[in-house]
C-alpha positions in Angstrom: -22.3 2.6 12.4 -18.8 3.6 13.5 -17.2 6.5 11.5 -13.9 5.3 10.2 -10.8 7.5 9.8 -7.7 6.1 8.0 -4.3 7.3 9.2 -1.6 7.0 6.6 1.5 8.7 5.1 5.0 7.9 3.9 7.6 6.2 6.0 9.1 8.4 8.7 6.1 10.8 8.7 5.1 10.2 12.3 2.0 8.0 12.0 2.9 6.1 15.2 3.4 9.3 17.2 0.0 10.7 16.0 -1.7 7.4 16.8 -0.2 7.4 20.3 -1.5 10.9 21.0 -4.9 9.9 19.8 -4.8 6.7 22.0 -4.0 8.9 25.0 -7.4 10.5 24.6 -9.1 7.1 24.7 -9.8 7.0 21.0 -9.9 3.6 19.3 -6.8 2.9 17.2 -6.7 -0.2 15.0 -3.0 -0.8 14.1 -2.6 -2.8 11.0 1.2 -3.2 11.6 0.2 -5.1 14.8 -2.3 -7.1 12.9 0.3 -8.0 10.3 2.4 -9.6 13.1 -0.7 -11.4 14.5 -1.5 -13.0 11.1 2.0 -14.4 10.9 2.2 -15.9 14.3 3.5 -19.5 14.4 0.8 -22.0 13.4 -1.1 -19.5 11.2 -2.1 -20.4 7.7 -0.4 -17.3 6.4 2.9 -18.6 7.8 2.3 -22.0 6.2 1.8 -20.4 2.8 4.9 -18.2 3.2 6.9 -21.3 3.9 5.5 -23.0 0.8 6.2 -20.0 -1.5 9.5 -18.7 -0.1 11.0 -21.7 1.6 12.7 -22.2 5.0 15.4 -19.5 4.6 13.0 -16.7 5.8 12.3 -18.5 9.1 14.1 -18.7 12.4 15.0 -22.1 13.9 12.0 -21.9 16.2 9.6 -21.7 13.2 8.8 -18.0 13.5 9.1 -15.6 10.6 12.5 -13.9 10.1 11.2 -10.5 9.1 14.7 -9.2 8.3 15.4 -12.1 6.0 11.9 -11.8 4.4 12.5 -8.1 3.8 15.8 -8.9 2.1 14.2 -11.3 -0.2 11.4 -9.0 -1.4 13.1 -5.7 -1.4 13.7 -4.5 -4.9 11.9 -7.6 -6.4 8.4 -6.5 -7.4 7.3 -10.1 -8.2 8.3 -11.5 -4.9 6.9 -8.5 -3.0 3.6 -8.9 -4.9 3.5 -12.6 -3.9 4.1 -11.8 -0.2 1.4 -9.0 -0.3 -1.1 -11.4 -2.0 -0.6 -13.7 1.1 -0.7 -11.0 3.8 -2.9 -8.1 2.7 -6.2 -10.0 2.3 -5.8 -11.5 5.7 -4.8 -8.2 7.3 -7.7 -6.4 5.6 -10.2 -9.1 6.7 -9.0 -8.8 10.3 -9.1 -5.0 10.7 -12.5 -4.8 8.9 -13.8 -7.4 11.4 -12.4 -5.3 14.4 -13.9 -2.1 12.9 -17.2 -3.8 12.3 -17.4 -4.9 15.9 -16.5 -1.4 17.2 -19.2 0.3 19.3 -17.6 3.7 19.5 -18.9 6.6 17.4 -15.6 6.8 15.5 -12.4 4.8 15.2 -9.0 5.3 13.6 -7.3 2.7 11.4 -3.5 3.2 10.9 -2.5 1.8 7.5 0.9 2.7 6.1 0.0 1.8 2.4 -3.6 2.9 2.4 -3.3 4.7 -1.0 -0.9 2.2 -2.5 -3.5 -0.6 -1.9 -6.5 1.5 -3.0 -8.3 1.2 0.4 -9.9 4.7 0.3 -13.4 3.2 -0.2 -13.4 1.8 3.3 -13.1 5.2 5.1 -15.2 8.1 5.8 -12.2 10.4 5.8 -8.4 10.1 5.6 -5.7 11.8 7.7 -2.2 12.0 6.2 0.7 12.3 8.6 3.7 13.9 7.0 6.9 15.8 7.5 9.6 17.5 5.4 11.3 14.8 3.3 14.8 15.4 4.8 13.3 15.0 8.3 11.6 11.8 7.3 14.8 10.4 5.8 16.7 11.2 9.0 14.1 9.6 11.2 14.1 6.3 9.2 17.9 6.3 9.1 18.0 6.6 12.9 15.2 4.1 13.5 16.4 1.4 11.1 20.1 2.1 11.2 19.8 2.5 7.4 21.7 4.5 4.8 20.2 7.6 3.2 20.2 5.8 -0.2 18.3 2.8 1.1 15.7 5.0 2.7 15.3 7.0 -0.5 14.8 3.7 -2.4 12.1 2.7 -0.1 10.4 6.1 -0.4 10.6 5.7 -4.2 8.4 2.6 -4.0 5.6 4.6 -2.3 3.1 7.0 -3.8 4.7 10.5 -3.7 3.9 12.4 -0.5 2.4 15.3 -2.4 -0.2 13.1 -4.0 -1.2 11.7 -0.6 -1.5 15.2 0.8 -3.7 16.3 -2.1 -6.0 13.3 -1.5 -6.2 13.8 2.3 -9.1 15.2 4.2 -6.8 16.2 7.1 -3.0 16.7 7.0 -0.9 16.6 10.2 2.6 17.9 9.7 5.0 16.5 12.3 8.1 18.5 11.2 7.8 20.9 14.2 8.5 18.3 16.9 6.5 16.5 19.5 4.6 19.3 21.2 3.6 20.9 18.0 2.5 17.5 16.6 0.5 16.8 19.8 -1.3 20.2 19.6 -2.1 19.6 15.9 -3.4 16.1 16.6 -5.6 17.2 19.5 -7.0 20.1 17.4 -7.8 17.7 14.5 -9.5 15.4 17.0 -11.6 18.2 18.5 -12.6 19.3 15.0 -13.6 15.8 14.1 -15.8 15.5 17.2 -17.5 18.8 16.3 -18.2 17.7 12.8 -19.7 14.5 14.2 -21.8 16.4 16.6 -20.0 14.9 19.6 -19.3 16.8 22.8 -15.9 18.4 22.9 -14.3 18.6 26.4 
């Protein structure tokens, strides 16, 4: 059975960067953000349900989901966010569990932004939390999303505190030091993982 490692952390922590460095080594990465896009492709039952629940205003003219409009509808509205999550999360979880179950590699990584928030710890053999100093995380998201500091802080407030995630992690990768330091930390964590699993380390 494939040994599963969950990769998570708050927004702006650097999960995508760490996942990229792992993929460079040939490691299997199951990206749940990508899966979330796949389950809402035109013609999907999830998209039909979203249209029924939220109406046509969250769709583009071509019938595809308007993610920006959808985010505007659910942001700050716990009830609507919960409705959307009830549509998407079971489908996303079913898809990545299927991919993981079919994996033939000795280990695989599953990148899940809201792993702790959705209580998915039981699916993993270990969990890696990718983090950075809070101010650095805020600056990254501001630049990435063209967002204000206040809006980023509000988004962070809806996630489990970073300190709690770090306390619950098996491995912590701090990306505050920049790309080269992050790459070195990631490769070291991977080498340590292989040693623990009794796999040959190049």
